[in-house]
C-alpha positions, -999 to 999 in steps of 0.1 A, spaced: 173 273 -199 179 283 -160 205 298 -144 224 281 -121 244 293 -97 277 287 -115 266 309 -145 269 333 -112 296 324 -103 317 325 -142 302 364 -152 314 375 -120 344 355 -119 346 337 -85 337 301 -75 305 289 -64 314 287 -25 321 325 -25 288 328 -42 265 308 -18 288 328 6 274 358 0 237 338 -9 240 330 28 258 362 49 283 336 56 322 336 62 341 369 56 339 383 24 352 411 4 328 442 -1 338 451 -36 333 409 -39 298 403 -28 281 434 -40 299 423 -74 282 387 -69 247 406 -64 244 426 -93 251 396 -108 227 375 -95 201 409 -109 213 409 -138 210 368 -145 180 362 -127 190 342 -107 166 326 -81 180 299 -55 155 270 -41 148 273 -6 159 237 -3 193 249 -17 194 280 6 180 259 34 209 234 32 234 255 32 226 277 62 223 239 77 182 245 83 155 228 53 127 250 71 111 217 62 93 198 90 86 158 83 52 139 95 47 98 91 15 89 99 1 55 92 -32 63 68 -50 95 61 -83 76 62 -80 75 103 -118 94 112 -93 120 132 -61 122 110 -75 153 97 -80 174 128 -38 165 135 -27 171 108 -41 209 101 -35 212 143 2 205 131 5 228 96 -14 260 114 21 261 137 42 248 114 33 274 86 28 303 110 66 299 116 73 303 78 81 263 78 63 236 49 55 204 59 66 173 45 40 145 42 45 110 46 23 81 49 27 38 58 -4 32 29 23 6 13 40 -8 39 76 -15 36 78 8 4 65 36 23 98 32 46 116 31 21 103 63 2 108 74 36 144 61 42 157 77 14 145 112 22 155 110 56 195 99 40 188 130 20 183 154 50 145 164 36 137 180 69 145 195 101 123 173 124 102 147 125 65 147 142 50 111 143 22 88 145 37 57 150 28 30 118 29 -3 133 64 -19 129 80 15 124 96 21 161 132 5 154 137 29 132 121 65 141 142 51 173 177 49 155 166 77 139 163 102 170 192 81 184 211 94 157 204 127 165 172 141 146 144 157 163 115 135 169 84 143 185 54 114 190 19 126 191 8 92 209 -23 81 205 -22 46 212 10 39 236 33 51 257 66 56 240 89 75 273 121 67 252 104 104 225 95 135 236 52 135 229 19 148 234 -4 127 245 -43 129 262 -61 112 289 -71 78 279 -80 65 321 -93 98 326 -119 94 296 -131 66 304 -132 73 339 -157 103 328 -179 77 308 -183 56 339 -193 82 359 -219 98 333 -235 60 328 -240 53 368 -252 86 367 -276 79 345 -286 43 365 -270 22 337 -253 -7 354 -246 -30 328 -221 -18 305 -216 -33 269 -178 -23 267 -165 -24 230 -130 -21 236 -105 -9 209 -75 -34 195 -64 -52 222 -24 -44 221 -24 -8 216 -17 10 248 -54 33 247 -72 2 246 -64 -10 282 -59 34 296 -97 34 286 -112 1 295 -89 4 331 -108 37 339 -139 24 329 -134 -7 349 -119 9 380 -144 36 378 -171 12 383 -153 -10 408 -156 22 430 -192 26 427 -202 -11 436 -203 -28 406 -180 -54 391 -179 -55 350 -195 -89 335 -164 -98 323 -187 -117 288 -198 -72 285 -161 -63 276 -157 -72 236 -126 -68 214 -134 -48 183 -109 -32 158 -121 7 163 -147 1 130 -188 7 126 -187 -31 121 -170 -41 154 -196 -21 169 -225 -41 153 -205 -76 158 -196 -61 195 -236 -60 201 -247 -89 184 -226 -109 204 -240 -94 240 -274 -109 218 -262 -144 207 -251 -150 240 -282 -130 256 -268 -111 277 -280 -79 290 -270 -46 289 -283 -14 293 -253 9 280 -224 7 253 -195 20 257 -178 21 223 -138 30 226 -144 51 193 -167 68 179 -165 48 141 -174 17 165 -203 39 189 -221 47 152 -221 7 146 -235 -4 178 -264 24 176 -272 6 141 -273 -25 160 -297 -19 187 -320 -1 171 -323 -29 147 -339 -47 172 -366 -23 180 -350 -12 215 -344 29 218 -313 50 222 -305 59 241 -341 51 265 -330 13 267 -297 14 257 -277 48 261 -245 53 240 -212 63 247 -185 73 220 -149 79 222 -126 111 199 -154 131 190 -149 133 157 -176 153 135 -196 117 126 -209 118 157 -229 149 158 -247 132 130 -257 97 143 -291 92 149 -294 105 177 -266 123 182 -236 109 200 -221 114 237 -189 109 231 -152 114 249 -135 143 230 -99 139 223 -84 174 216 -66 160 185 -63 193 171 -45 206 197 -25 173 199 -14 186 167 -5 223 174 13 208 204 38 184 193 47 210 162 54 238 186 74 214 206 101 210 168 100 250 168 109 258 198 137 235 196 143 247 165 146 279 184 167 266 207 144 249 239 152 212 243 125 186 237 108 175 268 118 149 287 78 141 298 51 141 280 24 169 268 -3 157 282 -38 175 273 -74 163 289 -100 148 278 -135 163 283 -174 146 279 -195 157 253 -229 154 267 -255 146 236 -285 124 226 -273 91 227 -275 92 268 -308 89 288 -317 84 325 -323 47 328 -363 41 332 -382 14 341 -413 3 325 -436 -29 337 -450 -20 300 -424 -15 278 -422 -48 254 -395 -71 251 -368 -63 225 -367 -80 194 -348 -109 191 -324 -108 159 -304 -138 148 -284 -141 120 
């Protein structure tokens, strides 16, 4: 049987509270009593759990992290960034997903009630905002890794979605691409509007208004990239470029374009968003807007670590810039009278 704090107290002839004070260095203690307790601890081989010591000290040295799912393509990068910082500071990470909806949330809430962690990193699962707000209002330090929307009520780490859309547009304009098909993300997400606005405004500033018929609402999946291209073909809409709001949908668009007999990048240039590892392995490799996901995880974790050390959480978002990564899926537009007409793929 394992040795408990009660066993130590009984052998030393003191209360469990006194043993706890010796372990945690709290309160005024008679030196001879403290030495006797330490001797008994050594004799019995008592090892207090890190959680018990943390709770006694008012800290668990655990950081909670709530995410929608581990299947999102860039999730591993964010997690690795957070873990890099948390573990380097001697903390552990307790991870919660929202895979099972209400059941997952109930399990998360029970851990909150038992004070299982000192602070919380959040990539907001849909439908959880009110609960997270309540935790924050009750004093739990929360830092949002803000990939999809602006949540000014929380300290957050964000990226430049609007500027990312601008950089994609500037690149395509420099290549002579004037008829881009835009395959957006989910309409209700703020990042979708920011990426589209940055892209659209840059084209407008160059004297080219986006054809609203060439804006197709996707859902960040490979299949939605294919559907966006097929939609434009079915509607017989001419396009010479694709700007997809993530790399998966860009990969789907590349496949769909090539299946029509058109060449990527010469006939149609394609730009994605995120720069996940997949982007280097599309055929051809994908030009994309790089989001610094690992750095976002690191920055959010540093905010919490700073708070634990006495630094107030910031009132404004910590914003990390996006950068355009040019690969082989984009090229200057070349007009040729001898180019064969593309094949039209029907359903």
